[in-house]
N, C-alpha and C positions, 0 to 999 in steps of 0.2 A: 546502315542504321548506326547511329552514334551510341556507344555504350553508356556514356554519361548522361545523355538526354532522358533516358528511361529510368534512371535511378531515383529512388525516393531519398530525400535528404531530411534527416531528423532535425527538429527545431532545436535552437540553443537551449542549454540546460537552465540558464539564468533568466533570459527573457528573449522574446523574439524582436530583433531589430533595435534593442535598447542600447544606448550609449552609456548607461550608468555602470559604475563599478559594482561587481557582485558584493552583496552584504546580507546580513541576517535580516535587516529591516526590509530590504527589497524582496527577499525570499518570502518572508511572512506576509507582506502586504500585497504582493502581486503573483509571483511565479508559482508558489505553492498552490494557490487556488486555481490557476490556469491548468496546472498538471493534474490536479485532482479532477477538475472538470473534464479534461481529455480522457482520463481513465474511465470516468463514469460514462462518457459518451461512446467510447470505442471499445471498452473492455468489460467492465463490471455491470454497467447499467445503473439506473436511478432507483432509489427506494420510492414507493408511492407516498403521496401525502399522508402523514400520520404514521408512517412506517419507520422502522429502524431496528437497531440491535437491542434486543430485550435483555439477554442474559448470556454470560459466558460460564460454562461449567468445565473446569480443567480436570481431566481424568488422571492423566499421568504427566509427570515432568521428570525426565531422566537426563542427568548431566554427563552421561558417559557415551553419548553418541559420537561417531566419527573419531574414535580413540580419545575422547575427552575434549575435543576442540569445539563441540557443539552440544546443545541441549535439545532433546526431542520432546515436543509437547503435543499431547493429544487432548482435544477439547471439543465440546459441542457448543455451537452458537445458536441461540434462539432468536429468530428474526420475527418481529411482530409488525403487523400491518392491519389495514382496515378489513381485510378478508380473513384474518386469523393469524396463526403462528406457524412457523416451519422451523425445523431444526436441521442444521448443517454440521457435518463432522469436519474437523480441521486437524490436519497433521502438519506441524511446522518444525523446522530446524532453525535454531538461532545460535549465533556465536555464544560460547560458554560464558564469556565475560560480559554479555549484553545486560543492560539495565534499562529502565524506563527513560531515564535521562540521557543515556548514551547507548542506543540500540546497536550501534556498530562500533565496537571498541577499536 
């Protein structure tokens, strides 16, 4: 049995089989949507029609996690859909210098 024939090969980060140079425009117009669709299909699932994120309630945000290199955020996410609402708890660690415009400093 050949070891390489049974390996799964990840698709390219920028695009599958594209000869275009990587760019922000290519990412925004094509590849981002493809990857979001793959995550929805294979990891997270789809929201039902009329469903989505209703509210985010942040309980704590501490900037001293991991010796100050990360912020620890605890929040509740309210998910709303045609069959009602559900709440999911979220615990996230993000880089201490992260911002909305630059999530990975």
